[in-house]
N, C-alpha and C positions, 0 to 999 in steps of 0.2 A: 668548339671553336666559334667565337663571336663574329668573326669576319669570314663569311663564306664566299664562294666564287662569284656570287651575284651582288655582293656588297659594293656600294659606290666607290669605296676606297680601292677596290681592285679593278673596276672597269670603266671609270670615268675620269679622264685626266683633269687635274685640279689647276685652276687659274691662279697663279701667284700674285697676290695683292690685287686681285680682280683681273679683268680683261682690259688692258691699257696699252697705250702707245699713241704716237702722233700727238693730237691735241688732248688726249685723255690721260690724266695724271694717275699714277699708281696710288692705290689706297684711297681712291676717291669714290664718291657716291656714283658718279657716272661709270667708273670702271666696274663697280659691283653690279650695277644695273645691266651693263653690257654683258657681263658673264652670265647673269641670271637669265637674260633674254635668250642667250645662245645655249643655255642648258649646262654650263660648266660649274662644277663645285668651286667654291671660292676659298682660297687660303687667306686668312687675315692674322694680324698680330695685335695683341692687347696690352695697353698701358693704363695705369690708374692715375688720375689727376690728384692733386693735393686735397681736394674736397670730395673724393670718392666716386668720380664719374669715369667709367670705362671708355677708352678711345681706341679706335682702330688706326694704328700707325706703326710703321716698321722700325725706323731709326730711334735710338734713345735720344739723340740730339735733334733739334728742330731745324738746324741751319740748312741742310741740303734741300729739304722739301718746303720750307716756309720762309727762309731767309732770317728767321729769328734766332737769337742766341739763346743758349740754355738747353736744358733737357726737358722732355715732355712731362716726366713725372715730378718735375719741380714747379709745374704751373697749375693754376686753378682752372676750372672749367670756364670761368669768365674770361680768363686770359687766352685760353686755347680757342674759344669760339670766335675770337676776334681775328685769328690768323687765317691766311688763305694759302692753299697749296700753290706752289710756284707756277706762274704762267696761267693761272686760272682764277675764277671767282669762287672756287669751292673751298669750303672749310674742312677741317679735319673731322671725319665722321665719328659719331659716337657708336658704341656697340649696339645701342638700341636701334639706331638707324640702319645698321647693317642687318640686324635680325629682321627688321621689318621688310627689307628687300628680299632676303633669302627665304623666309618662312613660307613653306608650301610650294616653293619653286625649285631651289637647289640646295644641296648640303653645304655646310661650312666646315672647314678644317681650321681650327682655332689654336693659334700658338699663344701661350701665355709667356710674355717676355720676362726675363730676369730683371728685377728692379728692387729698390730698397724697401718699398712697402709690400710686405708679403700678403696683405689682405687682398691683393689682386686675385689670388686663387679662390678664396672664399667667396668674393663678390661675383666672380665669373661663374662658379658652380651654382651659387644661389639663383642667379638669373636664368641659367640654362635649365634648372629644375622645372621651370614653368614654360620653357620654350617648346613649341610644337613641331619645329622642323628637325631635319636630320643634321647631325653634327658629330665631330670627333674632336678631342682635345689633345694637344701635344705641347712639349716644351723641351728645351735643352737642359733645364734644371730638373734632375730626377726627384728632388725633394718636392717640387711642385706637383709632379705626377703622382708621387706617393700620397700627397695631400688630397688630390682628386680621387684617388682610389679609396681613401678613408671616407671622404664626404659623400661620394657618389660612385660606388663600385659598379653601378650599372652603366656608367659612361664608357664609351669606347675611348681608349687612351693610348697615346704613343710617345715614344722617346725620340727626340731629335739628336742626331750625332753626325760627326764628321771626322775625317782623317786630317783635316787642315789644322795647323797649329794656332792656338789662342795665346793667352797672355802668361800662363804659368804652366810648368810641367804637370802639376797635379790636375789642373783643369783639362789639359791636353789628353791626359790618360783617361779621365772620366768621359770626355766627349768622343774619344776614339773607340774605347773598348766597352763602354756601357756596363761597368761591373756591378751596378746596383739594380740591374734588370730582375734579378732573383727576388728583390724586395718589392719593386713597383709593379711587376708583372704586366708589362705593356702588351696591348693587343697587336700593335704594329711598331715597326722601326722605320723612322724617316731619316734616311742617310744621304749625304752628299753624293751625287752621281759619280764624282771623281774617285770615290772610295770603293766603288763596285768592281768585281763581285765581292760579297761578304762571305766569310767562312761560316759553315753551318754551326760552328761552336759559338758564333756571335748571334745568330738569328734564332736558333733553337726552334725552327719551324714557324716563327712569326711571319706575318705579312710584311713585306718590305716595299716602301715607296721611296722615291728619290727626288732630290731637289738640287738646283733648279735648272731644268733643261731648257736651253734657249734655241734649239734648232732641231729639225727633223732627223738629220744625220746622227746626232747624239741620241735622240729618242730611239732610233733603230738600233744603235750600238748597245744601249743599256737594256733593251727589252728582254733579253734572256735572263737578266739578273735581278729584275724588279717586277713587282706586281702592278705598279702604276707610277706615273710621273707627276710632279708639280712643274708647271711650265710657264714661260713668259716669252714674249717677242716673236711668237709664231703660233699657228694653229695646227695642232697635231693631226696627223692622218688618222682616220677611223679604222 
């Protein structure tokens, strides 16, 4: 078993998009530094610009967080570097900037977002091969995780899943039931907390973490069914 009882994925709550709130924007350099300073692992999301630069940003569309029209993967790094996170003077962080904040301080839980340019997986793996910090990789796309398994079998990898409905019946089935786990062999399952508890037939003894918990009452309620939580909007009790 590659995730033992002392592994950070089991015993250190993970800060969703950094430790943010108030004047601190999600997915910002300040949010990441805040989490690192307080010792929380950081959950981030990755997109690839048109010229091959990895950025840490959650939404595929830019509107909510920058006011700009369009999708992040349709923009060049030059265009993205000009944008500012809403209500702040902060730009969208690059993956390199996040790595420099976390390395030697806190682990990273890295979600590779589904996007047209599938090179995002190869570029992520290539960079992480020389990274000295702790990390794990996850995605909703099982083919991405299968590619990670092929390129870097040593990486701790997980599958994201949810019982919530998406845009097609086929995708709903994949995201709810994780039928390709036999192929991708995830080390952990990252499931929406609203879908807990999971049947043993789904977990097969894998570590389970849940997302995204927003208050202590919910954290207490799901504790018997999960090894760890991804959180935002509050500080979990130790």
